[in-house]
N, C-alpha and C positions, 0 to 999 in steps of 0.2 A: 764674495766667492771669486776664486781666480778664474782666468780665462779658460784654463784646461778643465775646471770644474763645470763652467758654463757650457763648454763644448760637449762634455759627456751627458750633461743634463739635457740639452737639446737632442742629443743622439738617441736617448731612450724616451723621448717625448714627455719629460718631467719639466715643470715650470722652473726657471731659474729665480734665484733670489734677487730682488731689486730693492733699491732704497725706498723705504715707505714715504709717501708724500705726506705732508702735513694735512690734518683734517681740521676743518673749521667747526667748531662746536657752538651750537646755537644756545645762548644763555637761558632760553626758555625751555630748552629740552631737558627732560628728566634724565637722571643718571642711567636709568635702565635703557632708555631709548638711545642715550649716547653710546652705551656698550653695544646694543644692538646694531647701531650705525657703523661701528667699527668691526662688526663680525664678518669674517671672510665668507663668501658665498661660492657655490659650485661654479657660477658663471664668471668669476673674477679670480684667477689663480694667484694674483699679486696680493690678495688680501685687503684691497681697497674698495671700499662701498662707494663707488663713484658712478654716477650716471653718465649718459653719453654727452650731455651738455657741459658738464663739468670737465670731462676728459678732453673735449675739443678746446676748452678754454685754456687748459694746462698746456696742451701740445703748442697752441698758437703762442703762449707766453714763453715757452722754452725752445722755440725753433720755427715759428711761423707756420704758414699753411703747408710748406714742404714737409716739415717735421710731422704735422698732423697726418698728411697723406701717407708718409712711410710708416707710421705707427699703425694706421688702419690696414696697410698691406700685411705688416707682420701679424697682426691679430687675426686676419682671414687665413693666413697660411698655418696658423697653429690651432685652428678650430678643431680639426680632427684629433689632435693630440689632447686637447682640453676635454673633448667629449669622451674620449677613451678613458681618461683619468676619472670623469665624473661617473661613468658607468662602473668602473672598477670600485671607486669609492663607495657607491651607493650599494653594490653587491656585498662588500665587506661589511658595511653597517647593518644591512638587513640580517646577514648571518650572525653577527654579534648581538644585535638587539633581540633576535629571536631566541636567544639562550637566556635572557634576563627575564626577572619578574616584572609584573605590571608596575609595581612601586618603583623598581630601578629604571624602567622605561620613562616613568614620569619625571624622575631626577635628571635623566639624560636629556629630556625635552627642554629643560630650562638652561642648558649650558650655552647653546648658540643657535642661530638661525638654521645652519646646516643640520645640525643634529635634530632640531625640531622637525625639519621637513623629513628626515629619515624616519622618525618615530611615527609619522603619519602614513607611511607607505603601507598599503593594504596587505602586501605580502608578508610583512612583519606580523600583522594581526592575524593573518591566516595561519601562520606557523604557530603562534602563540595559542590560537584557538584549538588547532589540532593537538597541541601538546597537552594544555590544561584540561581539555574535555575528551582526551584520548580517542581522537578520530584518526585511526591508524590506517585507513585505506583511502585510495584516491576516489573510489566510487562514492563513498559516504561524503567526502568533501564536495564532490560535484553535485550530489543530491541537495546538499544544504545551499550551495550557490545558486542552484537552479530554482529554489523555492520562490514563489511570487512575493513573499514578504521580506526577502533578503535585499539589503541595500549595500552595505560594506561589512567586511570581517570585524572592523572595530566596533561598529554600532551593534553587531550580533553579539559579540563578546560582552559589551556593556550591558545589553538587555538580559543575558543569561546570568550576570553576576550582580547586577544593580537593581533589578526589577522583580526578583524571586523572593517570596515571603519566607525568610530563613532566620530573622531576628526575633527572639522571644521577647515580647513587650509586656505581656500580662499573664499572670499565673493565678488562676481562680481555684479555690479550695472551698467548694460549697456543697458537694456530694459527700455522703459517708461511705459510699462503696464504689465499686467498679463503674465507670462512665462507659456506656456501651455505643452510643450513637450521638451524632451531631448533625444538624441540617440548617441551612439558612433559608429565610423567606426570598421570594424572587426579586423583591426590591432591595434586599441587602440590608434592611433596617433592623432586623431581628434574627436570632438563631435560637434553636431549641436543643436541649440535652435530655438524654434519657439514661437512667442508672439502675443498678441493682438495689439501690436504697429505696426503690419504689416511687421516686420523685420524677416528674417531668417539669422542666424549668424553661422559661423564655427569657432571653437576654436582650436588652436594648443596645443597639449598636450605633445609634444616632450621635452619641458622645463618647469620647475616650476619657476615662476608663469605662469599659462596658459594665453595666449594672443589671442585676436581676429584675425583670419586669413582672412576670407571673410565675406561679408555681403551683402544683397540685400533688398531694400525697395519694397516689393510687393504691397503696396497700390498705390504708385505712378507709379510703372512700369506695373502693370497688373490690377489695379483697384480692389484689393482684399480687403475684410473686415478685414481679419486677416490670419495669418499662424497658422496651428494647428498641424502639424505632419511632420516629415521628417525621411527617412531611406536611408542608404548607400547601393550601390550595393555590391556584393560579392568581387570584386576587389578593392573597395573603390575609384574608379575613377569617379563615378557619385553619385549625391545626389538627391533623389526624394523628392519634397516638396509639401505638400497638403495644400491648402487653400480654403476660404469660400468667395463667392461673396457678394457684398453689397446687402441689402434689409432686412427688418425685418422679413420676412417669407421666405427667400430664402433657399432652400435645395440644391442649385447647388453650385459646386466647381469646381476647377481646379487643375491639376497636372503640375508641371514644374520641368524639370530635369536640373541640373547644372553640369558643369564639375568642379572637384576638382583639375585638373592637371594644370590649366592655371589661367585665371583671373576670375574665377566663371562665365563662359559665359553660356548662355542658350543653351541647346541642343534640347528640344522639349516642347511643351505645349499641354496638353490633357484636354478635359472636363471630369468632374467627378461628377456623380449624382447618389445617394445622396452624399453629402460631407463627411459623416462619414463612407464611404467605406475606406476612407484614401489612398487607392492605395497600391500596393505591387509589389516587383520585382518577375517576374517569373524565370528569370535567369539573367545573367550579362548584357544582352543587350535588354531585353524586360521586360515590365511592364504591370500590370493589372490596368484598370480603369473601372468604372461603368456608366451605364445609366438607368434611371428608367422612366416607363411610366404606366399610369393607364389602367387597363383592364375593370374593373367594378367599382362599388362604393367602395368597400373595398378591391378588389384584384388588383395586379399590376404585371408587369413584369420587372425583373431586368436582364439587359444584361451586360456581362462582356466582355470587349474589351481587346485585346492584341496589344500593340503598341511598335514599335521600339523606343528605348531610344534616339538614334541619327537620326534625320529624315532629313538627307541630301538628296538633290534632285538627286538621281542616275539615275532615269528615270521617265517619266511621266506615264508609264504603270507598275510600281512596287509600290505595296501598302506598306504603312508604318504603318497601323492599320487594325485590322480585328475583327469583332464580333466573340466571341468563344463559349460563353455559354449563355443559357437563363434559368431562374428560376422563377417559379410561387410563388408570395407571396400572402398570404391569411390574411384576417382580419386586413388589414392595416399594415402588417409587411414589412420589406424590409431586404435586405442583408446589413450587416455592419462589420467593422473591419475585412478586408480581410487579411489573411496570406497565405503564401505558405511554405510548409515544405518538406524536404527530411530526414526522420528520420534516425538516425544511426541504423545499422543492418537491415533496411528495404529493400524492393525489390529495386534493382538498376534501374529498368526501370519504376519506379513509382514516382510520385509526389503528394502530398496532398494539396488540396486546402481548407482552413479552413475559416469559417466565422460565425458571430453571426447572428441570425435570429429569427423568432418566428412563431407561429401558432394560439395562442389564443388572442393575442393583439399586438399592434404595438410596444410595448417595447421589446427589444431583450431578450429572455429567453431560447434560444436553441443555441447549436453549431452544425453546419452542416459541414460535410466532404465529399468531392468529390474527388475520386481516379482518377487521370489523368495518362494515359500511355504516356510516353514521346514520343513515336513514333507517337502518333495520335494527339498531341496537335497542333491545326490549327494556326501556326505561320503565320504573314503577310509576304509579300515578293513575293509570287507566281505571275506569269504573269496574268494580267486581260485579260480573253479571250473575254468577251463581250464588245461590243461597247456601246456607249451612246445611240444610237437609240434602240439597242436590250434591254438594261435595261429599257428605257421608254416604249417600247411595252409590256414588261412583267408587268410593274406597271399598265398599262392601262387595261390589262386582269384582274388582280386581283381586280381592282376597279369595273369593269363590273360585276364579279361574286359576289362581295359584294352587289352590288345594286339589283342583282336577288335572294338575300337571301342565297348565297353560299359562306360564307366568308372562305378564305383559312384556313385549320387547323394549329394551332401553335404547334410546337414540342418543348416541354420543356425538359430541362435536369433533370435527377434525382439526388437526393442527396443520397449518399451510407450509410451513418450513421449519426444519430442524437443523441446528449446528450441533455436530458431534465434536466434543472437545477432548474426549478421553483423558479427562481430568476432573478432579472435585471442584466444584464452583463454590466459592466462598464469598462473593460479593458481585453485584451488578450496579451499574449506573449508566446515564445517558449524558451525552454532550450537551452544551447549552442550546445548540439548535436541533437537538433530538435525532439527528441523522446518524450518529454513530453510538454503538453500544460498547461499553468497556467491561470486561469480566475478569475479575481476580480469580485465579484458579491454581491448583497444584496438580501436576502431571502424574499420570500413572506410568508404570514401567512400559517400555515399547513392546508391542505385540503381546500384552497381557491377555490371558483367558479367564473368564469369570464363570465359575461352575456353580457356586452358591450365591444367590442374589443377596443374602444376609451376611455374607463374608466379603467385604469390598477389598479391592487390591491395595497394596501399600501406596502411599503417595509421596511425592518428592517434598523436601524441606524448602526448596526453592519455589517461591511464588512468582507467577507470571500474570501480566496484564495483557490480555488480547483484546483487539479491537475488530469490530464487525460493522460493515456499512449496511444500514437497514434499507437503502434504496436498491442497491445492487445485490443485497443479500450474499455477500461475499466477505471473507476474512481480509482485513487490511494487513499490510506487510509488517507494521510495527508491533513489536512484543517488547514490553518493558520489564526489566529485571533488575533486582538488587536486594529486594526484601525477602524475609524468610519466615516460616511458620514451622511449628513443632508438634502441634496437636495431632494425634493419630486420626486416621479416617473414620474410625468407629464413632467419634465423638462429634457432636454438632457445634459448629463455631463459625463466626462470620468475621471477615476483615473487610471493611467498607472501603470503597474507591470513590474519588471524586475527581471531576474534569472542568477545567475552565477553558477560555479561549486558546490559551498558549501553553498550559501546564496540565500535568497529570499528577495526582497525589494519592497515597495509599498509607494505611497503617501496616503494622507487622508485629510479629511476636518476638522480635529481637530488641523490643524496647525503643524502637524508632519509627518515626514516619519518614516517608521518602517522597521527593518531588522530582519529576522528569520534565524535560521539554517535550511537548506534545508532538512537535513537527519533525525534530531532528532525533528523537529517542535517545536523549542524553540525560544521564543521572546528575542532577544539579546539587542536591543537598540532602542530608539526613537531619531529622529533627529529634533531639534527644528526649526521652521519658525515662522513668524509673520502672516501667513495666510495660505490658502489652499495649500497643497503640491499636484500639479498635476501630476508630472512624476518624475521618478528615473531612473538612468542608471548605471550599473557597467561597468568598463573598462574591455573589453574582454581580454586584455593582462595582466591585474593585477586586481583581484577581491578585492584587499584591497584598491581600489580607487572607490568612488562612487560620482556621481553628482546628485543633487536634484534641481528642479525648483519650483516656487511658484507664487501664486497670490500677493505675497508682492514685486514683480518686481525683485527678486533677483535669482541668480544662485549661489549655494553653493557646494563647493568641500570638500570632506571628505576623510581622510586618516586613516589607522589603527594605532594603538599605535607603532607596530613594524616598519612600515614605517616611522613614525615621528621620532623615534629614529635613524633609519638609515640615515635620512636626517638632523640630528641635530636640530630638532625642539623641543622647550620647550612648554609645554602646561599645562594648569590648567583645570580640568574638561573635557568638551568636546570642548574646543577651545584652539588653540595655542595662546601664549601670543602676543598681539599686534593687534588682529582683532577689528576694530572699526565699530560700526554699524551706525555712524552718517554720513557717506560719501553720498553725493547726487549722483543721477544717472546722467550719461552723455551718449549722444547718439553716439557722434562721437569719443569718447575716453573711452576705458574700464578702470574703476577705480577698482583696486584690492588692497585688504588689506592683507599684509603678516605677517609672524611671526616676532616679535621683538626678542631682545636678553635679555630682562629682565624677571623676574618671576622665580618661583621655577618649577622644572620639576619633573614629576612623571612617572616613567617607570615600569609598572607592571612586565616586564620581569626581571628586576634586583632585584625585590622583591620576586620572586619565589624562595623557598628554593632548 
């Protein structure tokens, strides 16, 4: 560079070009380390990777101590210009890198040390996070950054792309009709599926691929129309299965409890009406069922019964079931989707009974909560003091009073709290700690007026997942949207939702399942099926495993990218290599399609700089 060029360079604060000093290469140094040693850094504008000791030795060699002192003075006077250049350089790199894909950023990180440092800057990942997950407001970015789980934008981006179960690893075709529900055991070692083919099936999750462990044909064994719902008790020793009786207009169903410890033997069978109460565990040994009878033309009474799960004949004078609660239903409504919760950090002596109900129409549009004191729950099993003659005499007296125009007063239980959704409720579930309630619903038009309880208002095709805090009894601010449904409000249908520690998942009628981040309200992925996705379930022991079931007769298992890499699976897109969709279903043998060894693998974690 000429003296004039050097003059202009110093005037504008730019480093002048100097002769490169020779670099001594260690013979034991690898080629990569040699290149890294020659890489320019932000702290050395000359491009020489020389520490202070070597710089002092060179200065003494070429001019003694005086030359070393003058060199240090020149370095100190140019610090401000170098810092300004570094800041400008970093700002430009952040702007450029923020426009690239993650794969391109990974390539940039391998170029040199300066570029690697730039790719690690958290502002780069903040911009990429906002771009890829469509975080378009400063308030939402601040809420994410203020979350107690937040560490860096890069780690958060990696979690939401690498630890989400969105890779299909197994396709099971074992049901011959629409699969309606799936649920995991609490220890994550089994899951069960229910279908319109009348079967309930249990699957072993201890080894991959997952294999069928138990099954029962409820059509032939109990004359059911189909199985619709199942849930394990807290110790995972029993499985409650809910089904529907035959008949085009039948609203009656049954609950059957199976043992998972032996050969799937039946422990008890209980009537359940209406069938969409589904049934629920009160504790490890007792369950809730329902019974419905009409009081007037549009009002009815729903009785909830507590039954022992194992109805062995201990004594003919010991009851195995007992009517516990009675609720008045108005305008054609009834109790549906019964759940029992013991919220974390809630009162230890209190249990919450949760159900969907209504007051304006027969379509469920409210969530009712009844607080139960554990000490006063009327469990069955107390000695029956009345003889049969005494019971018949009491019945005769009630009939005589009714004929004389003095019907006995009916004492109904009260509901402690009601959430009004102004929407049709199509699914309920609890968070793992049972503090939060999540509701799948389809909204009514705003300010709608209902004049006929048997003519419900139209409902939106957009499904919403709303969240409610069971301790404060208030609605949480998060609403999860992306999935859709098309069934009219006059028809009964359910789209089940499930929640893990960090994720929310739901089925939909647009042939997809959906996953959201629970804390940031971000839609993470859609899971493709060939028809309506009725139910989803996270593995409680590993939220990076998800199972979905659909009207396309299939059960699909999904792993995260991280889990696929740990298990040595190669995948392309959202499927591992080797998954075949042409396998025919088989009733007596589970056909599973597993990963092959061909195809290219793509692991995002290895591409993170």
